[in-house]
C-alpha positions, 0 to 999 in steps of 0.5 A: 519477483514479478507476479502475473494474475489471470482473468479468473483470479479477478472474477468474483473479486472485482475490487481486489479487497480480500485479505490475500489480495491485500497481502499480495499488493502490500508485498509487491509495494514493499519489495518494489516488485512488478505486477504484470497486467495483461491488456486482455485480462483487463478487457476480459474481466471488464466484459465478464462483470458487464455481462453479469450486471446486464443479466442482473438488470434483466432479471430485476426488470423481469421481477418488477414486471411480475410484481406489477401484475400483483399490484394495482399500479406499476411499481416505481422502478428505474434501473438507472437509479440503482447506483451501479458504477462504471468499472475498469480493472485498471482503475481499481488496480492503480490505487492498490499496486505501485509497480505495474507492467502492462502486457499487450497482445496485439503483436501475437500473429493470428496465424500462430493462434489458429495453428495451435487451435488446429493442433489443440495445443494447450491451453486450447482444448478439444472443444475449441476453447482457449482462444483468449487463454492462448493469447494471454499465454503467448503475450506473457511469454513474448513479454518475458522474452522481449524484456529479457526478464530473469529471476522468479515470475509467478503465474497465477491462474485457477484454470489448472486443467489447461495450464498445469499438471501435478507431478506428485505433490509438485504443480508444473506446467503441462507438456505443451506449455513447458515446451513453449517456455523452452522454445521461447528461450525464457530465462525467468523461472516461471512458478505456477500457482492456482490461487493467491493464497498459495502464493502468499503462503509460500512467499509473503511474510504476513507480519512484515507485509501486513501493511504498505510500508510506504503509505502506513505512516502517511495514513497515520499522520494525524496520530503521529502529529497528535502524539508528537505534540503531546510528547513535546508539551510534556518535555522536561528541562533536560529534554528541552536542552537536548532538543534545543542544543543548550544547557541553559534549561537543564543546568540553570533554569527551574522547571519550565512553566508550560510548553505549547507545541504546534506542528503546522506543516505535517509529516515528511520522509516517513520510513518503516525500519522494522516490524515485529509480531505482537499478540492478537492482530497487532504489530510493533513498528519501528519508524523514522519520520520528520515534522517539517515545521514545529512552533514551540512556545516555552513559558518561563519565569521573567526573573530567570529569563533576565538572569540568563537572557544572553544564553537564551537569546543565543539559541539558534531556534529562537525567533521571538520573546514575549513578556507577559506580566511575570512570565516570558514566552519563548518561541522556537521554530524547529524541524524535528527528526524522530525515531519512534515506535508504535503499535498498529492493529492490522485489522482495525487499522488503528495505531496506539502507544507511540514511543519517541526514542530519539528526537532532534532539530535538524535545522540546528544540527545543520547550522552547528 
């Protein structure tokens, strides 16, 4: 699936932040689908926003001048201090969608556009409007043809009068554009939509794509580190034996006195395995992730250490032994691999209830 958005989809949604845009981009990123972006759509969107801003600035100046006449001295007002930021649609999108294919329009012959204008071939209209729409449409078709694109391609525009027609309950391209598709020999199945909402409803699983699977665990790194450290610090002797690949803790030592963990190199290789619906706005996420370096300090009784020193010092992850009065601090260095599940509130963007289902030390696993 590839998705193309016309200029009118971005107008009034300059920062593509509403829920339908989010679902669309999460879907594209998760499925590694291409987002088709016309250079002309970018220019047109930027120009429309700039024009609207200038109109607002002109109106503000007019109102300030009007207020000055009602005041004994001029108001303090500087249009440059309003904090209006520079804008470029391409810059906005590069932080939202991962796979972008740019479509240029420079290769479209002007003579071809003029011919369509004279003959009033859609999207030209009787009022001689449609020059930019025609360039967008022809460059879109040229891209599909030159790249030999196959499969589904969504074409989304709310300019339905110049692009589409309804055949019963089915939205279709009008006769002029349907003819173009045939004449260009397009192999792709171009699917028309008048808005993102309709596309999302038809194609996007709102649970599975309620977040970006490739970014969500990175975004939750602090939560995962904190919860993993909490799990490690509360391990039983059996848990320690499983993690460190030794039976000395489970079979020969009494309960350890204390465990202190420090994850100091953070998250690596996160992967979302599955997503399921929970009540309200929450989802259940099954995941895999690694903690690059974990410093684990286990405190045990000195007498027990002396009794089993050979076995303890034979543990591959052990790198330091420190005697402290009646206790011994055993320091281990690990790279933990974890299968875990958690709850995630898609509205508040908060995680909770991490359950660690399986954990092992990959360093020890490689050496064994």
